[in-house]
C-alpha positions as CSV (number, residue, x, y, z in Angstrom):
1,X,-39.6,-161.9,135.9
2,X,-41.8,-164.5,134.3
3,X,-42.3,-164.1,130.6
4,X,-45.9,-164.2,129.6
5,X,-46.6,-166.6,126.8
6,X,-47.4,-164.9,123.5
7,X,-51.0,-165.2,122.5
8,X,-51.4,-165.4,118.8
9,X,-54.6,-164.1,117.1
10,X,-56.9,-166.8,115.9
11,X,-56.9,-167.3,112.2
12,X,-59.7,-165.5,110.4
13,X,-62.8,-167.6,110.1
14,X,-63.5,-169.0,106.6
15,X,-66.1,-166.9,104.8
16,X,-69.4,-168.5,104.0
17,X,-69.9,-169.3,100.3
18,X,-72.2,-166.3,99.7
19,X,-70.5,-163.9,102.1
20,X,-69.6,-160.4,101.0
21,X,-65.8,-160.1,101.3
22,X,-62.9,-157.9,100.4
23,X,-59.1,-158.2,100.4
24,X,-56.6,-156.1,102.4
25,X,-52.9,-157.0,102.4
26,X,-53.7,-160.5,101.2
27,X,-56.2,-161.1,104.0
28,X,-59.8,-161.8,103.0
29,X,-62.2,-160.0,105.3
30,X,-66.0,-160.4,105.6
31,X,-68.1,-157.4,105.1
32,X,-71.5,-157.3,106.8
33,X,-74.5,-156.2,104.7
34,X,-74.7,-152.5,105.0
35,X,-77.7,-150.5,106.2
36,X,-80.5,-149.7,103.7
37,X,-80.0,-146.3,102.1
38,X,-77.8,-144.4,99.7
39,X,-74.1,-144.5,100.7
40,X,-71.8,-141.8,99.1
41,X,-68.4,-143.4,98.9
42,X,-65.2,-141.4,98.1
43,X,-62.8,-143.4,95.8
44,X,-59.1,-142.7,95.0
45,X,-58.3,-139.9,92.6
46,X,-55.3,-141.7,91.3
47,X,-53.4,-144.1,93.5
48,X,-55.7,-147.1,94.3
49,X,-54.2,-147.4,97.8
50,X,-55.9,-144.1,98.8
51,X,-59.1,-145.7,99.9
52,X,-60.4,-146.2,103.4
53,X,-61.2,-149.5,105.1
54,X,-64.8,-148.3,105.7
55,X,-65.2,-147.6,101.9
56,X,-64.0,-151.1,101.1
57,X,-66.4,-152.6,103.6
58,X,-69.3,-150.5,102.2
59,X,-68.6,-151.4,98.6
60,X,-68.4,-155.1,99.5
61,X,-71.5,-154.9,101.6
62,X,-73.8,-152.9,99.2
63,X,-76.6,-154.5,97.2
64,X,-75.6,-152.3,94.3
65,X,-72.8,-149.9,93.3
66,X,-74.0,-147.0,91.1
67,X,-70.9,-145.6,89.2
68,X,-70.0,-143.3,86.4
69,X,-68.1,-145.8,84.3
70,X,-68.4,-149.5,85.2
71,X,-64.9,-150.2,83.7
72,X,-63.1,-147.8,86.0
73,X,-65.0,-149.0,89.1
74,X,-64.4,-152.6,88.1
75,X,-60.6,-152.0,88.3
76,X,-60.9,-150.7,91.8
77,X,-63.1,-153.6,92.9
78,X,-60.8,-156.1,91.2
79,X,-57.8,-154.7,93.2
80,X,-59.6,-155.4,96.4
81,X,-61.3,-158.7,95.5
82,X,-64.8,-157.3,95.7
83,X,-67.6,-158.9,93.7
84,X,-70.6,-156.6,93.4
85,X,-73.4,-155.6,91.1
86,X,-72.5,-152.4,89.1
87,X,-75.0,-150.1,87.5
88,X,-74.0,-147.0,85.4
89,X,-75.2,-143.7,86.8
90,X,-73.9,-140.6,84.9
91,X,-75.2,-137.4,83.3
92,X,-76.4,-139.1,80.2
93,X,-78.6,-141.7,81.8
94,X,-79.3,-140.2,85.2
95,X,-83.0,-139.3,84.5
96,X,-83.7,-143.0,83.5
97,X,-81.6,-144.5,86.2
98,X,-82.8,-142.5,89.3
99,X,-86.3,-144.1,89.5
100,X,-84.8,-147.6,89.5
101,X,-82.4,-146.7,92.2
102,X,-85.2,-145.1,94.3
103,X,-87.2,-148.3,93.8
104,X,-84.4,-150.4,95.2
105,X,-84.2,-148.1,98.2
106,X,-87.9,-148.4,98.7
107,X,-87.5,-152.1,98.9
108,X,-85.0,-151.8,101.8
109,X,-81.9,-152.3,99.7
110,X,-78.6,-150.4,99.9
111,X,-76.9,-148.5,97.1
112,X,-73.3,-147.2,97.1
113,X,-72.7,-144.2,94.8
114,X,-69.2,-143.6,93.5
115,X,-67.7,-141.3,90.9
116,X,-64.8,-142.3,88.7
117,X,-62.4,-140.6,91.1
118,X,-62.8,-138.6,94.3
119,X,-65.9,-137.7,96.3
120,X,-69.3,-138.1,94.6
121,X,-71.4,-135.0,93.8
122,X,-68.3,-132.9,93.0
123,X,-68.7,-132.0,89.4
124,X,-71.1,-134.9,88.7
125,X,-75.0,-135.3,88.7
126,X,-75.2,-137.1,92.0
127,X,-76.9,-134.2,93.8
128,X,-80.1,-134.8,92.0
129,X,-80.2,-138.3,93.2
130,X,-79.4,-137.2,96.8
131,X,-82.3,-134.7,96.7
132,X,-84.8,-137.3,95.5
133,X,-83.6,-139.9,98.0
134,X,-84.1,-137.3,100.8
135,X,-87.5,-136.4,99.4
136,X,-88.5,-140.1,99.4
137,X,-87.6,-140.4,103.1
138,X,-84.6,-142.7,102.7
139,X,-81.3,-142.5,104.5
140,X,-78.2,-140.9,103.0
141,X,-74.8,-141.8,104.5
142,X,-71.5,-140.0,103.5
143,X,-68.1,-141.7,103.6
144,X,-65.3,-139.1,103.4
145,X,-62.1,-139.7,101.4
146,X,-60.0,-138.5,98.6
147,X,-60.7,-135.1,97.0
148,X,-58.7,-133.5,94.3
149,X,-59.7,-130.0,95.5
150,X,-58.3,-130.6,99.0
151,X,-55.1,-132.3,97.8
152,X,-54.4,-129.4,95.4
153,X,-55.0,-126.8,98.1
154,X,-52.6,-128.7,100.4
155,X,-49.9,-128.8,97.7
156,X,-50.3,-125.3,96.4
157,X,-48.7,-123.4,99.3
158,X,-51.4,-120.7,99.0
159,X,-53.9,-119.3,101.6
160,X,-56.4,-121.9,102.6
161,X,-58.5,-120.0,105.2
162,X,-61.0,-119.1,102.4
163,X,-61.3,-120.8,99.0
164,X,-63.8,-120.8,96.1
165,X,-64.2,-123.9,94.0
166,X,-65.6,-123.3,90.5
167,X,-65.3,-126.7,88.8
168,X,-64.5,-126.7,85.1
169,X,-64.2,-123.5,83.2
170,X,-66.3,-123.1,80.0
171,X,-64.7,-124.8,77.0
172,X,-65.2,-121.9,74.6
173,X,-62.8,-119.0,75.0
174,X,-65.4,-116.2,75.0
175,X,-67.5,-117.9,77.7
176,X,-64.3,-118.8,79.6
177,X,-63.0,-115.2,79.6
178,X,-66.4,-113.9,80.7
179,X,-66.4,-116.3,83.7
180,X,-62.8,-115.4,84.6
181,X,-63.9,-111.8,84.6
182,X,-66.5,-112.7,87.2
183,X,-64.1,-114.6,89.3
184,X,-61.3,-112.0,89.2
185,X,-62.5,-110.0,92.2
186,X,-63.4,-112.9,94.5
187,X,-61.4,-112.4,97.7
188,X,-60.5,-116.0,98.2
189,X,-58.1,-118.6,96.8
190,X,-59.6,-120.0,93.6
191,X,-59.7,-123.8,92.7
192,X,-60.5,-124.8,89.2
193,X,-60.5,-128.0,87.2
194,X,-59.2,-128.1,83.6
195,X,-58.8,-130.6,80.8
196,X,-55.4,-131.2,79.3
197,X,-56.6,-130.1,75.9
198,X,-57.4,-126.6,77.2
199,X,-54.9,-126.0,80.0
200,X,-52.5,-124.0,77.8
201,X,-55.1,-121.6,76.5
202,X,-56.7,-121.3,80.0
203,X,-53.4,-120.3,81.6
204,X,-53.0,-117.4,79.1
205,X,-56.6,-116.3,79.9
206,X,-56.0,-116.5,83.6
207,X,-52.9,-114.4,83.4
208,X,-54.7,-111.9,81.2
209,X,-57.9,-111.5,83.2
210,X,-56.9,-112.2,86.8
211,X,-53.6,-110.4,86.7
212,X,-50.2,-111.8,85.8
213,X,-48.6,-111.2,89.3
214,X,-51.0,-113.4,91.1
215,X,-49.4,-116.6,92.5
216,X,-50.8,-119.9,91.3
217,X,-50.1,-123.6,91.2
218,X,-50.9,-126.0,88.4
219,X,-51.4,-129.5,89.7
220,X,-51.3,-132.4,87.3
221,X,-52.1,-136.1,87.8
222,X,-52.6,-135.8,91.6
223,X,-51.5,-138.9,93.6
224,X,-50.5,-140.7,90.4
225,X,-47.0,-141.9,89.5
226,X,-46.2,-138.7,87.4
227,X,-47.7,-136.2,89.8
228,X,-46.5,-132.7,89.0
229,X,-47.0,-129.3,90.7
230,X,-45.8,-126.0,89.0
231,X,-45.8,-123.0,91.3
232,X,-45.2,-119.5,90.0
233,X,-47.1,-116.3,89.1
234,X,-49.8,-116.5,86.5
235,X,-47.6,-114.5,84.2
236,X,-44.7,-116.9,84.6
237,X,-46.9,-119.9,84.1
238,X,-48.4,-118.4,80.9
239,X,-44.8,-117.9,79.6
240,X,-44.2,-121.7,80.3
241,X,-47.5,-122.8,78.9
242,X,-46.2,-124.1,75.5
243,X,-43.8,-126.4,77.3
244,X,-46.4,-127.9,79.6
245,X,-47.3,-131.6,79.5
246,X,-50.9,-131.6,78.5
247,X,-51.7,-135.3,79.3
248,X,-53.7,-136.0,82.4
249,X,-56.1,-134.2,84.8
250,X,-55.4,-130.7,86.1
251,X,-56.4,-128.7,89.1
252,X,-55.4,-125.0,89.1
253,X,-55.1,-123.1,92.4
254,X,-54.9,-119.3,92.3
255,X,-54.1,-117.0,95.2
256,X,-56.6,-114.2,96.2
257,X,-56.1,-110.8,94.5
258,X,-53.6,-108.4,96.2
259,X,-55.7,-105.7,97.9
260,X,-53.3,-103.1,96.6
261,X,-54.0,-104.1,93.0
262,X,-57.8,-104.2,93.1
263,X,-58.2,-100.8,91.5
264,X,-57.7,-101.4,87.8
265,X,-55.2,-99.3,85.9
266,X,-56.3,-97.1,82.9
267,X,-54.5,-99.5,80.4
268,X,-56.0,-102.6,82.0
269,X,-59.5,-101.0,82.1
270,X,-59.2,-100.1,78.4
271,X,-58.0,-103.6,77.5
272,X,-60.8,-105.2,79.5
273,X,-63.5,-102.9,78.1
274,X,-62.3,-103.3,74.5
275,X,-62.5,-107.1,74.8
276,X,-65.9,-107.0,76.6
277,X,-67.5,-104.7,74.1
278,X,-67.0,-107.3,71.3
279,X,-69.5,-109.6,73.1
280,X,-71.5,-107.4,75.5
281,X,-73.6,-104.3,75.3
282,X,-72.2,-101.1,76.8
283,X,-74.5,-101.4,79.7
284,X,-73.5,-105.0,80.5
285,X,-69.8,-104.3,80.0
286,X,-69.9,-101.3,82.3
287,X,-71.8,-103.3,85.0
288,X,-69.1,-106.0,85.0
289,X,-66.3,-103.5,84.9
290,X,-67.6,-101.7,88.0
291,X,-67.5,-104.9,89.9
292,X,-64.0,-105.9,88.7
293,X,-62.1,-102.6,88.5
294,X,-62.9,-100.9,91.8
295,X,-63.5,-97.6,89.9
296,X,-66.5,-95.3,89.7
297,X,-69.3,-96.2,87.3
298,X,-69.4,-92.7,85.8
299,X,-65.8,-92.8,84.6
300,X,-66.2,-96.4,83.3
301,X,-69.4,-95.5,81.4
302,X,-67.7,-92.5,79.8
303,X,-64.7,-94.6,78.8
304,X,-66.9,-97.4,77.4
305,X,-68.9,-95.0,75.3
306,X,-65.6,-93.6,73.9
307,X,-64.2,-97.0,73.1
308,X,-67.5,-98.1,71.5
309,X,-67.6,-95.0,69.3
310,X,-63.9,-95.7,68.3
311,X,-64.8,-99.2,67.4
312,X,-67.8,-98.2,65.3
313,X,-65.6,-95.6,63.5
314,X,-63.0,-98.1,62.8
315,X,-65.6,-100.6,61.5
316,X,-67.0,-97.8,59.3
317,X,-63.6,-97.1,57.7
318,X,-63.3,-100.8,56.8
């Protein structure tokens, strides 16, 4: 049998002096100028290797990259040898920056929108820009990629057929507990973001208001060198809270409520009403308790009145 001579690939053509290029595995590749419009580009959530070739080609070929923090985006571009114009676009300057970006699009230019990590528009102000770009008749192109929500769901080992993403919980405890009371009865896996400075307090509130037996996973520093996933019940995680490492970014995934536990016990109802009546009227506390407890409004209203009278009597004695 004759052996066919091996045909080697031709060496890559030298890039023109002003060509848009990027580096992959030490090879410099030429990126064509991308189509006019707004390109939503997902970037790594930790490990810089978690980026698609299409994303690199788009970032290199864009006329401008709009980003939350130019320093963070610059590190990504430096890793892949991309030279590009950067413009800050974040919640503090969005109102002033949007008209300038829209003007560029009207001139037939291309803008790549990135967040500091992950997919744009998830917990950032990008949706307002997208709405105005659509309204102005320009094209919007989405490039999928890394998402902390999906990575955490994959790692948690909890039901994924239905999930509810609620972003960051309120920073103040009263508002946080109110929001958790609203989330408690949602029949889906919950996905929350949390800051390291609040994770310990939030875990205690989660166990208190969502039910200690519910399974959960606390995911820290996803895709980074020190990635950590703690899986246990909320009660067990609350007991471990003081030993948790609080540095880094957190995603909390919580299993749906157990159908058998959706009717609140007398003790749990009293505890919830007592706390709610410190910040809500009887009417509002009862309305929320009806949704959360699975019990009749009449019995909840009677119990709320009794607890309210007890609290007023105790205050009067003081």
